N, C-alpha and C positions, 0 to 999 in steps of 0.2 A: 737640451730636449728630454722629455719625461718619454720613457719605453712604455709601449703598449701595456704591459703588466702594472706598470706604474700608476698609468691612467685609470686601470681597471679598478686598481685599490682606492684610488682618489674618486673617480667619480661613477663609478657601477655600485648599486646596494650591495652590501654583502649579507649571505643569508649564515654565515659560520665565521668564525675567526681564523679558521686555518684552511683556506682554498685550494685545492689543487696548483691552481697556477698554471695549467696544462695549456699551451696556446695553440691552438689550430689554426691552419693557414688555409688549408683545403680538405676535402674529403673525397673517397671514391670508393665504390662498394663496400668490401668489408674492412676498409682502412682509413683512418684519420691520419695527416699529415703535420709536423709541426714548421715552422720557418726555414728549420735549418735542414727539413728534409727527413726528420726520422718518423716512421710509419708505426702506427700502432693497429693493430686488431681491435675492433671494437666488440667485445663479447657482452654489452648491453644494450645497444643499439640504441644509444640515447634513451636508456630507459623504456623499452619496448616499442620504440617509436619507427624506427628504420630497418621494418621486417623485410623490405625490400635491397636493403643495403642505403648506402648513402648516393645520392644523386644517379637514382636509376634512369638510365637514357626514355625510357618510355615515360615515366614521371616528368622527367625535365621538360619532355618535347610537348607532352600534354599542357605544361604549365607556360611555355613559351606561345604555343598556338591561342591560349586562351588570353594571353595578354595583348595579342595582336587584335582580340573582338573587342573585349571590356572587362574594367576591373570593378571597383563597388559602385553601385547604382544607387540604390536607396534602401530605406528599413526592411529587412527581413519581411517577405510575407507579402509584400505590395505589389511586386513586378514578377513577373514569369519568366524565369532565368533558368535556359537548359542546361547548366552546369548541374544546378539543384537538382531540378526535376529527372533529369538521367540517372542521377547517384540514388535518389530516392527510388525511384522505378527498380533500377538494378539491385540495391537492399533489399526492396520489398519481395522480388523474385527469389532470393536465396532465403528467406525466413520463413518462418511458420505463418499461417495467413492472418493470425490476430496481431501480427508485428508488420503492420503494413503504414502506418503513418508514422513518419521521421519529422523531426524537429531538430535541425541543426542549428548547433552552438560555435564556440570554439576553442572549447577545450573539455578534459573530463568532468573538472570541477562545475565548469556550467552543466553539464550534462545532468550531475547529480542535483544541482541547485533546480534546475526545471524539473526532475523527476520527483523531487519530495514537494513542490508545489501541487503536481499534477496531482499527485497521490491524495494529499490532503484535499484538495477541490474536488475530485472525482468521489471520494468516499465522504466527505464532511466531517472528516475524524482528523484528530489531531497527533495521537500517539504513533511512534515509530520507533520500531524495533531495529537494531541494528548488533552488531557482533564483536566482542572481545578483539583486540590488535587489528580492526579492520582500519582501512584508509581509502577515504574516496575523494579527496582532493582537500585544499587548506582555506577555501573562503570561508565566511561565517558559518553558513548553513552544512557544509560538507564536513566541515571541524566539527559540528555537532555530533555526525553519525560516525566520527573516527573514534576505534576504542582502545586510546591510549590517553590518559590521563595527563601525563608528563607535557605532550604537547598541546595541551586545550586551557590548561588551568590561569594560564596567565591572560587568557581573553574571554573569559566568564563575565558577566551570563551568556550563554550561547541558548540556543532553541531550548524550548520546555518540552516535556513529554517524551522525553528520548529514554529509552531503555536497553539494557546491553545483556547478550546472552551469549553462551560459550559455543564454538562450531562443535559438531559433532555430537551434541548432548541432547537426547530425544527428549528428556524431562523438561528443558526448558521450554520446547514448544508449546508448554500451556500456558505461557504469558502470552501469547497469540491469541487476541480476544477480538470481540463486537468492537472494541474500541480502538483497535488496531487500525491504524491507514494503511500502512505499508511495512513490509521487511525488506530491509536493503542489505544485499549480501556480495560479494566478490564470488563470483562462482567458481575461481582458485584466489584463496589470499593471497596478495602479493607482499605488502609492506611487513605481514605476520612473518615471514621466513619461507614463502611457499608451503599454502598448506590448502589441502585437497579435500573434501567433504566427501564423506561416506555417501555410497550410490544409495543405499537404503535413507539415510538421512535427510537428503536432498529430495527425494521423493516424498518423504512424510512432512516435510517441511512444505513441499506445494501442496500437498493434499491438506493441510492444516489451514494454509491461507486460504486456499478456496470454499472451506467450509467455514471460515470466519469473516470473509468478505474483503479480507485484506488482500490489498497489491502485492505481489512479487517483483521487487526489483533484483534484478542481476547485474553486478557493475561486471562489464567484461573490457573495461579501459585499456587493462594491461593483457589480458587473456584474449582478445578478439583478433580474427583477422590471421588465422592460421597458426596462432604461437604454439597451440596445444596439442596441433596434428587433427583438428577440426577448424572449420572456419569459424565457428563460434562455439566456445567452451561448453555451453549447457547442452551440446549435442551429445558429449559423451555421456549425460546422466538421464536422457530419455524424458527430460521435462522441457517446459516453455514458462518464460516468464511473463508476467504482466507487463513489464516495461523493463527495457534492455538498455543500458548505457554504454556507448564507445566512445574513443577517442583514439589517441597516440599511436599505432599501427596502422589506422583510418587513414591519414593522409600522407604517407609517403614522406613524411618531412615537414609537411605545411600543417600550419594549425588548424584542427577542426574536430568537431567531438558531435555526437548527437544523442538523443533519448528517443526512442523509439516504443509506440505502443499500437491500441487498435484504434479507428477513427474514434470509436464510442467514446474512449477515454481520453484521447487527444482533442475531442470536440468540446471538450468543458471550457479551454482557454480561449474560446471563441466569442465567449458572452458571458456578462453577470460576473466582473465586468469584460466589457470588449479589450482585447490585447492583453488577455491574463498573464503573457509573458512575452516579452519581445528582446530583441537582441540587434545591435548595429550592424555588426559585421557577421553574425550568424550565419551561415551558408555561404561564407565568401566565394565568388565563382570559381577565384583561382585556386582556392584550398578544395573544392569541390571537383573541379576539372583533374587536380591532383589524384584525389581520392578514387574517382573514379577509373584513371589509370591505374591505379596501386592495385585498386578489388579486381580489374581484369587482368593485370600480368598475373596474382597470385594464382589466379584459376588458371588463365591459358598456360602457363609456365610449368602446373601443375606440382608446385610446391609444399602445398601441405602434405600433399603423398609421401613425402620425402622426410617430414618431420618425425616420424615414430623410429625410421633407421638411423635418424642423425642423434636422436634421443638415447637410442640403444648403445651407439659407438661412444656417447660421452659416459654413460654409465659403466659401460665395460672398460673404459680405459682408465676413470677417475675411481682406483681401488688404491686405498692408504691406509694403516691403520689409525691415523689421526683423522680419517673423514668417518662422525658419526653416522652420517646418514643423506642422502641423497632424496629430496624431495620434489615433487613436481608433476607435470604431464608436458610433453613434447619438449619444446625449445623455452620453457619456463620453468628451471629449474633450481634448487637454492642447495648449495652444499654445505653441510652443519658441520663446520669445525669446533664447537662447545666453548667458542669465546670470541671475543673482539680483538685481543691481543694480537691471537693467533690470525683471523681475518686481516686483520690491518697490516700483517707482517706479510701475508701472501699478497695482499692486493699493492703494496710498496715495490716489492719484487717484480711482479708480474708488470707493472708500468714500467720500471727501470728496463724491464727486457721486450717491452712496446706491445704490451697487453693491456687494455682495459678491461677491468671488473670491478666489481662493488658490492657492498652489502644494503642491509634492508633497515627501514627505518624504525621497524618496531621488533626487530629482532637482530642483533648487529652480529650474532655468532654464525652467521652462514654467508658465503659466497653467492653473489646472484649471478646466474647465466641466464641470458637471453639476447644469444646472437641473432643478428640477420638470417632470414631462412633460407637467405643463398649460401650459408657457408658450406663450405665443400670438406669432403671426409681429410683431405690433407689438411685444411687448416684447422679443422677438430683435433688433430692428432698432435699438431704442432702447437696449439694452445694447452691441451690436455699434459704435454710434456712440460711446458712452462710453470702451471698451475704444481704439477708433482713435484717439481724440484723446488718451488716456493714452499711447499707444505713439509717437504723433508728438513729445509733450513728453519722451520718454526720451532719455538721453544715448547 
């Protein structure tokens, strides 16, 4: 009989020729467990998904309660479903007034796709401006605004009228004109190795978009739901987007995403043509119930207030001559080691020692730190000790 790993390689589509083949049987809180019982501390939260850790009791209970009521009913937007309505209402009370209309989807890439369509439809323009080293998903439209040609060249032609500029370059803002439908930017760039916009730059970007009638789309698919020390990362910069993208940490481990705008902007999807954007499973009631429980728990347990202190502890402990820089905000950090060889050695050593860590798609010279917000001081100290041991052993 074939093992589970052999079946994985035989029947499950592969995205690389060298998968980790780390078999996980169960998870709880900060930890993943192998069939043999080996425990792994998760420092990447399933790529910024498990902000409450794995299988948080309140999220699990919300899922069970919703399963006892109903699951899928019909196409999004036709029936009034309490989990959707309650989640949208809760989000609207926590966001600025102009972000009051929520369109639920299944993933971050879908949120990107919906937002790009929305911007074109609302402005009647076609040009989109995106950023070097940006990542907004891997579907065709999202790939079009990815700022790395290596991952795009095999799939061209992609969407036309896409322009790319560099982050924190004020001169490049002149590219935003009356022809621009939208500018799409990760509030904090993730796969670029964690790059934080300058405060003045982001304010100037907001001003330029407003002057030229272009929508500002902020992608907080990785940065949202408390990860940076604010519920939403744009709160650090004193600006408000026209469209906000959410996913990953939104669902507490369940698949869900959203693009959010004003009623005026979102209203263009209702007519000419009707059903301007549809999704069969968007706003799935079980995912919405999990998301509402996640959001309420993050707020009730005051986890966001703890993030800056936890960030400081990571920064204080992770001091080593081979660390070039630590970039980021809150628990969205990149440890720059200057090259992939060192990053790979550290990642492999950490996995052997029961610590899950990873790197970035567009910058493989840095380690990704995105642990669940529930990580304790003792766990931070344990993790940092292992990371430092690994760095010390690198070439």
